[in-house]
N, C-alpha and C positions, 0 to 999 in steps of 0.2 A: 601417072596419076595427076588428075587435075586438082589445083589448089583453089578453094573458094575464096571469095573476097574477105570473108570474116577471118579465115585461117591466115591469110596474108597479113591482115591488119594486126592480128594477135602476134604473129611472128615479128613484125616490125616493132611493136610495142616492147616485146621482150629484148630485142636487140638494142633498142634505145635505152632501156633501163640498165642493161649491162654496160653500155658506154658511159652512162652517167655515174654508175658505181665505180667504174675504172678511174674516172677523173677525180671523183671525191676522194678515193683512196690515195691517189697521187698527191692531192693537195694536203691531206692529213700527214703524209710522210714528209713532205717538204716543211710543214710547220714544225714537226718534231725535230727535224735536222736543224732548223733555225734556233729552236730552244736549246739544243745541245751545244750549238756554237753561235752565240749571240754576236760574234764579231763579223759573221758573214751575212750577206743579204742586205736588203734596204733597211734604212732607219724608219721608225714610226714617226708620226707627226708630233710636233712639239706641244707641250702643255701650255696653257695660258700663263703669261709672265706674272700675273698677280698671285699665283700660288707660291711664289718664292720671294725671298727678301731682296733688297737692293744691293748695289755694288757688285753685280755679277759680270763676268766676261761674256755670258751668253745665256740663253734660256735652257731649261731642262727638258729634254725629250722624254716621252714615256719609255722609249727604248734605252734611255740612259745616255744618248749622244749629246755632245755639246753643239748646239745650233746657234750660229751667230754670223757675223760678217765674214769670218774666216772659213766658214763651212764646217763640216763634221771632222772632229779630231780623229786621228788614227787611221785615216784612209790609206796611208802608205803601208800599213801593216794589215794583211788580210785577216788576221785573227783579232786585231784590236788589242787594247791593254788588258792585262789579266787581273789587275788589282785596282780598287778604288780606295783612295786615302780619305778617311772619315774622321773629322774632329767633332766630338760631341760635348766635351766638358770645357766651358769657358764662362767668364763673367762679363756681363755687358759693360760694367763700369771700368774695367781695365782688363785688356786681353791682347794677345799677340797673334790672333787668327790670321790676319793678313800676312804677317811675317812667316808664319808656318807654311801658308799656301805658296808664297813666293819661293821659299826654300825648296819645297818639293818640286814645284813646277820648273824651277831653274835646272835642277838635276834631271828630272824626268817629266818633260813637258807633255808627254802623251798620257800621263796618268790622270784620270778624273779625280778632282778634289772636291769634297763635299763637307761643308760645315753645317751642323744640325743644331737647331735651337727649338725650344718649346714654343716660344713666342718671338715675334720680330724683335731683334736686338735694338736697344736704344742706349747710346747713339748707334746709328746703323754701322755695320761693318764696312770696311774699305777693302774689298777683295780684288785681286788681280784678275786679268782675263784668263779664263780657264778654270777658275774656282767658282763654286756655286754655293748658295745658301738654301737650305731646306727648313721650312718652318712646320713643325709637327701639329700645332693647334689648328683644328679645322676652321674653314671659312665658308659661310653659307653660299657664296657665289662660285665656289670651286668644285670640280669633280672630286670624288673620294680619293683617286690615285694621286692628286696633287700633294697630299700631306702624308702619304704612306711611303716610307723609305725604300721598301722593296721594289717600288716602281722606278726608283732613281738610281739603283745600283744594278748594272747589267754585266759586271765583271765576275770572274770566278771566285775572287778573293776580296776581302775587305781588310784594310790595314787601319786599325783604331789607334789614333795618335793623341797624346795629351797636348794641351796648350803650351806654346813656347818651345816645342821640340824643333830640331833642324835636321835636314838630310844633307850630310856632307858627301856621302858616296852613294851613287845610284845603285851600285851593286848590292848594297845592304838589303834592299827589298827582295832581290832574287835569292839571296841567301836564306831569308825567312821562308820563301816559297819552296825552295828545295828541301828545307828541313821538314816542312809540313807534308810535302808530297812523299818524302822518304818514310813517313810514319804509316803510309798505306791506309788501310781501313781500321787501324787499331784504335785504342781508347784516346790517344793523343789527338785532339781535334783543334788545338790552338797552339801557336808558337809565339813566344814573347822575347823581346830584347830589352835590356835595361836602358834607361836614360842617364847619361853622364857616367855612371859606374855601376858595376854589378852589385855592390854593397847597398845601392839605393833601393833595391827590390828584395822583398822577402818571399820565399816560396812557402806556401802554407797548405796544410791539409784541411779541407772543409767538409764537415758532416752536417747535412741539413735534415732535421726531423720535423716534417710538417705536422705529424701527429702530436708532437710535443711542442710545437711552435718555436723551435729553437735551432739556431745555427751555431756550430762549435768550430772554432779555428784552433789548429795546433801547428807548431813549427814543423817544417819538413827538412830532411837532410839534403844537402846538395852533392852532386857528383862532378867529376872532372869534365864531362861532356855536356853538362847541363842538368838541371833539376826537373823532375817530373812530379807535378803535384796537382791540386785541384783548385787553387786560388793563389792570387798574388796580392801583395801589399806594397805599395810604393809607386814609383814613376816608371812606367813601362809602355812600350809599343807592342800591340798584340795583333797577330794575323789570324784570321779565321775564314773558312770558306763561307761565301755568301749564302749558300743553301743552308748551312748550319745556323748562321746568325739569324736568318729570317724564319727559321723553323722554331725559334724560341718564342715564348708567349709575349715577352716584352724585350724585343731585341736591342732597343736603345734607351733603356731606363736609366735614371740617375739616382745615385752616383753610378757611373757606368760600370766600373770593374766589379764592385760588389753585386750589382744587379746581374751582370753577365755570369759571374762564377757561381752564384746561388743557383741559377738555372742550369748551367752546364754540369754542375756537380750532381744535380738530380737526374740528369741524363746519363751519368756515369762517365762523362768526358773528362779528359785531363789536359793540362797545359804544360808545355815544355819551355822552361826558362833557359835561354842560352847564355853562355858566358860572354859571347861576343856575336855580332857587332854591338857596340854601344852607340846609341843615338845621342848627339850632342844637344845642348840647350844653353843658349847664352842668357836666357831670361829665367834665372833662378836666383832668389825666390821670384815667384810670379808677380807679387804685388809690391808696389813701391812705397807703401806706407802701412803703418800698423793699423790704421783705421780700415783700409781696404782689406787687409788680412782678416780683421775682425768681422767685416761684412761677409767675406767669403766663407769663413768658418761657420757663421750663422746660417748661411744658405746651405752649406754641406750638412749641417745638423738637421735642418728642416727637410732636405731632400732624403736623407737617410731615414728619418722617422716616417715620411710619406711612403717610401719604398717598402719598409718593413710592414707597415699597415696593409699595403696592397698585397704583399706576399704572405701575410698572415704569420709573421715572425715576431714574437713578443720578447724574445731574449737572445742576445748575442754573447757568447763566451769567446773573448778575444785571445789571441795567441800569447799576450803578455799577462794573462790571468785575470784581467779586468772584465767586468760585465757591463753590458748596455741593456737597458730595459725600454721597451716600446709598447708596453701594455698599460693596464689600469694601475692606479695608485690611490692614495687616501683622498685626493682631491677630485678624482674622476669616478664615473660610474664603472661598475664591473664590466667585464668583456662579453657577457651574455645576458639575455633578457629573462623574463619570467619562465620558469621551467614548467613544461606541460608533460603530463603522464610520466613523471619521474625521469624524463629523458631530456637533458639539456641540448640545445640546438647544435652544439659542436659535435656531438656524437653522430649526428646525421651527416656531418662533413668528414667523417672518418678521423676525427681528432679527439684528443683528450683535454682535460682541464688546462687552460692556459697557465703557464708557469707563474705569471704575475698574480693570478687568482690563488694559486696554491701558496704563494709566498704570503699573501694577505691572510689566508686562512691559518697558516702556521703562526703568524704574528698574533692574530686574534686569539687563537687557542692558547698560546703561551701566556698571553696577558690575562685571559679569563681564569686559567688554572692557577696562576699566581695569586689572584684575588680570592678565589674560592679557598685555597689552602690557608692563606693568611687570615681569612674570616672564620675558619673552622666549619666550612661547609663540606660534608662528605660527598664525593663525586666519583664517577667511574665512566670509562669509555663505553659508549653504547652503539648498537647497530653497525652501520657501515664503517664508522670510525674505529670500533674495536676490531672489525674485520681487516681494516687497513693496518692496524698495529700488529695483528697476527701475521699478516702476509709480508708487509713491507717495512714495519716499524715506522710507518708514515701514513699520510692520507692516501686513499686509493687514487690512482692517477686520473680517474675520470669522475671523481666525486666533486660535489659543489658546495658542501657544507660540512660542519663537524657536529656530532651529537654527543652530549654528556648527560648521563643520569645524575640526579642529585636527590638527597633525602629532603622531603618536603618540610620536615620538622626543623631542618637547619636553615631554611630560608631567612628567618629573622636575624640570623647571625651576620648577614651580608647587607651593608648599608645600601648597596646599589639595587638589591632585589626586594627588600622588605617594604619599600614604599611605592612599588610599581603596580598599584592597583589599576591605574589607567595612565595613558600617555607614555612618554619616554623620557629618558635622562641621558644627556650628553656629558660624559665625564671630562676631567681635565685633560685627558690624552686624546680626546676626539672620538672615543668609542661610544656607541649608542646602545643603552640598555632599555629594553622595552618588554612589556607583556605582549605575547604574540596575539594577533587577531584571529588566528586559526583555531585557537584553543587555549587551555589552561597550562601554558608553559611559557618560558622566557627565551628571549633572543638577544644576543649581543652582536651588533653590526660593526664592521670595520670602521665605518665613518658615516656621516650623514649623506655623503655623496655615493659611497661604495657600500652596497648592501650585502656583500659577502659576510657570512655570519656563523656563529656558534649557537646551537639550540640547547637549552637546559631543560630537561624533562623531570619534573618533580614526581618521585615515587614515594609511597608509604607502605609499611608492612601491615598485612592483615592475615592473621592466622598463619604466619610463617611464609606468606607469599607477598612479593612486591607487586603492587598495583598502582594505578593512577586514574585520574578523572577524565583525561582526554586521550582518545585512541584514534590513530590515523589508519587509513586503509592500506597498511603495509603488513605483509605476512609475518614480518619479524616483530611487529608491535604487539607483544603478548606478555602476560604475567609470567613471573619466574620465581623460584624459591629464593628466599633471602639468604640461604647459606652460601650462595655464590658471592655474596658481598661480605662474608664474615670468615676471614678478613679480606680486605681489598689488597691487591698486590701491585707493586710498581711495574710499569711496562714502558719501554722506549716508544715514543710517538711524536712525530713531527718536530724532532729536534729537542724535545724535553722529556723528562720522566713523568709520566702520568700514572694514574691508578686505574686498574681494571679488575674484573671478576677473578676469583682465585682459581677457577678452572675454565679458562676462556674458551677452550675447544668445545667442552660440553655446553657451555653457555651459548656459543654461536650456533652449534648444531641444533640446540633446542629451538632457537629462533629462526634459523635459515634452512636447516636440514643437514643431513649427514654429508660430509665431504665438502662443505662449503668453502673451507680454507683453500683446498687444493684445486677447486674448480671455479675460477672466477667467471662472473657473468655481469652484464650491464643490469641496472636496476629494474628495467621493464623489458625483458626479452621479446615480449609480444610486439613492441614498437621497434626495438633495435637490439640485435644480438651481437655479442662480442665474437669476433673471428679469432679464436684462440691460436690458430696457426701463425698469427702475426705477433704473438707475444714474445 
């Protein structure tokens, strides 16, 4: 059979395509092998030196190798080093970063040592050869990888060390690696060793509720072979796989350990705190003067507040029973803006009312109720606030204000209300009393800066029915028989004893519909519905 010129040309083109496909496939396979074993193969070109701080023994390569007069470290080992030593927490004005680097490199000269800072330290660090400085703040003349730590760590593990720590026995690093590898693919994804003594570190359980903007720490029991928990407090060296570290949203946030454990706990990961080895530290305390300690404490407080804002955590419940608040207060604006369509912005983020806002609402409610009762103004829990009292004996977890009904005829009894024809009044405790601009009712704000508030709705009886002059576009805003208020009955609410209708279930079902207590829902389901499976 004769083959035409066109058929021959087509056959040749197919053969050429198959040959190209073969070589592309081989190249991809080689690349995958290099990624799995970064110690093999050739090193990539070095990054520009200006992407790093001064005092280095060499430049940082994109592949993580130390490039300098001595060539590439670890050439004698076909696999290369398995762990990078990383120091994240130190103060510019007094630190021992150089001593830490010299200690580790003296015992284990093949290990990459990386000091990480947000900005170039001043005065500059004095680092030994083999240690590097990575500055995280971007610089306009640098490529993006120059300031991203994952491009500068090419080892399987990262050893996170605090300032002032020393490595006396090189085998301690291998012990941590063996412990972590022995956990296999289980929930223990970090291994830690104490500095100086086991008693210097506390193993904690950490529960983070992003929905409630809260992190809760509780003490964890220790075992003979080590403690497994979800957070640590104190001086510790921590080993983690590089892949795990750089899969976190903020791998090197500050303060380092709180940032690390908040994120790992949300992943369901645990940390194993060993009884030994203990890493030594000749520089304890870290700071030589009370003034420097004061400066460091201030920086820690600022860093903690910044981290909690970035993570959206407003309240920390500490293991010793104390609380830390990182949300709004009387001198600041509330945590959310103007509410549209009865749906505050945090509901769209799958979160509920920030705890600092609930605290302010409770304080305002207690204050207003005390004044109404002492003034002889009859009041009752209304709307969603009554619903919260029936369900939780508290404010509904996603509510953003408190509603009280009052008898219009009792308004003159209260000095703060009777003269509010226009404008507002700031009382001696900083609460703001005003006539609402939206209609004929009153509003008491937490402060001039913080507009969390309690609304007071004046009702009056007409032919046995309670009515009012201003109606809002809410289905629960309806008239109701006065017999619900005769008598008013005490109800626990928001930490106080308030008054409510005498048959609150019938009252609520009249306003909201049958079964409203047992079937919670967001205020405007057309905009955002509550996923009841998450309750």
